[in-house]
C-alpha positions in Angstrom: -2.8 36.1 -6.6 -2.2 34.5 -3.2 -5.8 35.4 -2.1 -7.2 33.7 -5.2 -5.0 30.6 -4.6 -6.4 30.4 -1.0 -9.9 31.0 -2.3 -10.4 34.1 -0.1 -13.2 36.6 -0.7 -12.1 40.1 -1.8 -14.1 43.2 -1.0 -13.6 46.8 -2.1 -13.3 49.2 0.9 -13.3 53.0 0.5 -10.4 54.9 1.9 -9.4 58.5 2.6 -6.2 59.8 1.2 -4.3 63.0 2.2 -1.8 64.3 -0.4 -0.7 67.3 1.6 2.3 65.6 3.1 5.1 67.7 4.7 7.8 65.0 5.1 8.0 63.5 1.6 10.9 61.6 0.2 13.8 63.6 -1.0 15.5 60.7 -2.9 16.9 61.3 -6.3 14.3 60.0 -8.9 16.9 58.0 -10.7 18.0 56.3 -7.4 14.4 55.7 -6.5 13.7 54.2 -10.0 16.6 51.8 -9.7 15.3 50.8 -6.2 11.9 50.0 -7.7 13.5 48.1 -10.6 15.6 46.1 -8.1 12.5 45.3 -6.1 10.7 44.1 -9.2 13.7 41.9 -10.2 13.8 40.4 -6.7 10.1 39.5 -6.8 10.4 38.0 -10.3 13.5 36.0 -9.3 11.8 34.6 -6.2 8.6 33.6 -8.1 10.0 32.2 -11.3 13.8 32.0 -11.3 14.0 29.3 -14.0 12.1 31.6 -16.5 13.8 34.8 -15.5 17.4 33.6 -15.1 17.5 30.0 -16.5 16.0 30.7 -19.9 18.3 33.7 -20.7 21.2 31.5 -19.5 20.2 28.8 -22.0 20.0 31.4 -24.8 23.5 32.6 -23.8 24.8 29.0 -24.0 23.4 28.7 -27.5 25.0 32.0 -28.6 28.3 30.7 -27.2 28.0 27.4 -29.1 27.3 29.5 -32.3 30.5 31.4 -31.8 32.3 28.2 -31.0 31.1 26.5 -34.2 32.0 29.6 -36.2 35.5 29.5 -34.7 35.8 25.8 -35.6 34.5 26.4 -39.1 36.9 29.3 -39.6 39.8 27.2 -38.3 38.9 24.2 -40.5 38.6 26.4 -43.7 41.5 28.9 -43.3 43.6 27.3 -40.6 43.3 30.6 -38.6 42.4 30.4 -34.9 40.4 33.6 -34.1 41.0 35.0 -30.6 37.8 37.2 -30.6 35.6 34.2 -31.5 37.3 32.2 -28.8 36.7 34.9 -26.2 33.1 35.4 -27.2 32.3 31.7 -27.2 33.9 31.2 -23.8 32.3 34.3 -22.3 28.7 33.4 -23.5 29.0 29.8 -22.4 30.4 30.6 -19.0 27.9 33.3 -18.2 25.1 31.1 -19.6 26.1 28.1 -17.4 26.3 30.4 -14.4 22.8 31.7 -15.1 21.4 28.1 -15.4 23.0 27.0 -12.2 22.0 30.1 -10.3 18.4 29.7 -11.5 18.4 26.1 -10.3 19.7 27.1 -6.9 17.2 29.9 -6.6 14.4 27.6 -7.7 15.3 25.1 -4.9 15.6 27.9 -2.3 12.2 29.5 -3.3 10.5 26.1 -3.2 12.0 25.3 0.2 10.9 28.7 1.5 7.3 28.1 0.2 7.1 24.7 1.7 8.4 26.0 5.0 5.9 28.8 5.0 3.0 26.4 4.2 4.0 24.0 7.0 5.1 26.6 9.6 
């Protein structure tokens, strides 16, 4: 992707590969899988944090507003203030707002790092 953006030419080069390795990894496959997943999440968060973190944050805020409106409707109709709906609304709104702010900060940081890499 970077090569295409820089309009570089790409050529296929044959390689030799030896699969008879003596010192292979002895990591647990589950641990290795989580490590790979963590690397993928880091790459995605660096490239598009607004899409990967900000959009789910906005969805969580909307879910929180839904629970808040349900809470207000229930209180208006029955005069009963539901603690579970209050906790759900608060939780989703707080986590959603944190996600949006984190995505904004990561977006600014990744943009600064890209600009610094291009100029430096």
